[in-house]
Legacy VTK file of the C-alpha trace (Angstrom):
# vtk DataFile Version 3.0
C-alpha trace
ASCII
DATASET POLYDATA
POINTS 68 float
-4.775 10.793 -27.486
-1.947 8.417 -26.594
0.170 8.298 -23.470
3.108 10.145 -25.020
0.819 12.931 -26.213
-0.628 13.217 -22.711
2.871 13.439 -21.257
3.808 16.161 -23.720
0.711 18.144 -22.737
1.324 17.542 -19.017
4.857 18.908 -19.320
3.382 22.212 -20.494
1.674 22.659 -17.108
3.283 24.638 -14.314
4.889 22.583 -11.506
1.912 22.898 -9.147
-0.490 21.700 -11.836
1.823 18.807 -12.754
2.008 17.807 -9.101
-1.795 17.847 -8.858
-2.055 15.726 -12.013
0.477 13.164 -10.746
-1.208 13.032 -7.346
-4.611 12.346 -8.895
-3.260 9.669 -11.237
-1.420 7.899 -8.408
-4.457 7.983 -6.149
-6.568 6.490 -8.927
-4.273 3.444 -8.866
-4.556 2.937 -5.113
-7.986 1.350 -4.960
-8.408 -1.132 -2.088
-9.688 -4.574 -2.957
-12.289 -5.670 -0.378
-11.591 -9.351 -1.094
-7.874 -8.967 -0.355
-8.695 -7.007 2.804
-11.065 -9.810 3.896
-8.385 -12.461 3.303
-5.788 -10.508 5.310
-8.218 -9.962 8.199
-8.996 -13.685 8.232
-5.272 -14.525 8.256
-4.569 -12.038 11.054
-7.372 -13.506 13.160
-6.002 -17.038 12.624
-2.499 -15.941 13.641
-3.785 -14.145 16.743
-5.835 -17.201 17.757
-2.788 -19.465 17.302
-0.673 -17.091 19.413
-3.271 -16.912 22.167
-3.628 -20.706 22.155
0.136 -21.061 22.634
0.627 -22.758 19.253
3.149 -20.135 18.132
5.543 -17.850 19.986
6.086 -14.173 19.432
9.481 -12.816 18.448
10.684 -9.667 20.239
10.883 -6.649 17.935
14.511 -6.093 18.960
15.345 -9.516 17.563
13.684 -8.727 14.253
14.758 -5.130 13.767
18.061 -5.232 15.625
19.528 -1.791 16.102
17.125 0.105 13.848
LINES 1 69
68 0 1 2 3 4 5 6 7 8 9 10 11 12 13 14 15 16 17 18 19 20 21 22 23 24 25 26 27 28 29 30 31 32 33 34 35 36 37 38 39 40 41 42 43 44 45 46 47 48 49 50 51 52 53 54 55 56 57 58 59 60 61 62 63 64 65 66 67
């Protein structure tokens, strides 16, 4: 069964069932990648160490976000 056939069948479902289907499909796409998580943790630790060592300065949130 192709994608368009699946869509046609999905459109026959009631709204609650369609919502459940969409929710499950979207969640199936949101799979964390442990390698990317490891790289980001490593980068965050490097940035924190540089900040604590005085190698970089923080920027106040008000300066970044302004009047938000």
